[in-house]
Phi, psi and omega in degrees: 000123183280164182302321182300316178299311176301316182293324172293321169309300186309305182299319179298313180286325175297324175296325175302318177297319178305312183303318175302325190279339179267349182294141181280103181298318180308315179288336172289318175302317176304313177302312173304315174306316178294321182291321177295323178296318192289312182296313184300325178271011173070028178277160174255155176255129180241122187253122189244122176205158181234153176069221181305316181295341179285315173302324173307313184300312176306299179311313181293324178306316176303318186280325179290328183284309185290310188267333188253005174057033185247122180295114187220149187217155168231119175311321187283357178293331178258091190298333193283308177306311181299325177278339179288309186299320184298310184301306202272322192239348184101145181302327186286354182244002184299324178277328172306305182301320183298308177301327174298314177301327178269008176057053176300131188223176185295346179280342188269180190221131175262124157253121179265120171249120189202146177287318183239357174076001178097152174213119188289316183299320190265355181058040182251128183055045185299328178300320181295311179300320183293316177304314180289325168308306182292326175295323171301322179293322176265001170081021166291141184282156188226127163241144176238136165239099190224167181253197175056230181264000175097344176055213184287337176299316179298323180302320193238348187291152177286320172213146184226120172274109184260132176272115184287148183268112179254353181200116177299334179286349183232025187296313184294310183296319180292317176303311177300313176301319182273348167302308178304316175308310189287317182286330177296321177301323182289306183292341179261357179291127179305336182277350175237329176301143172260337183224141179269161176291153195296320183290324176288324174295318181295326182289321181293323182284337176291332187281341182287000000 
């Protein structure tokens, strides 16, 4: 292993430690409270992400449905619909159109997974920005798990879990990695989960 490779491994893992130390636990707790409230009132959870965050959104939908017993969806899970809407209506409106078809209402919740949270002025993740504008119009609540300064998501969210930037050179990998850390923390939290993971429950059965 050359020195450059080893140094990067060391620095990357040290950065991960710093992020864990800097995470705002209060915002995570508030996010759980909102999720429980929406689930109790039979609201739905819509998870928005693009790029790597779209893959995270798909994974998170599974966890919120299976472990959290919460009706959850990600627009990007249907590649035919998302590409048809992109082709016919444009990328910026794909999430808005999808949410309109889903009759998004004040009972529902949007969860944004994003590296930067969207920026209207710079036209970055404009589909997320437009979706959040629509969510505010109908009164849906918003949670963000985002990096950098939180972008537009942080400006409008009911609660935003900010992944701290500890190195500008590794913003994207850390933001997308810690999206998973935070949502797994939420769905495995005894105060939120309705069902344990398979391996956790199997281990308890072995001890009986």
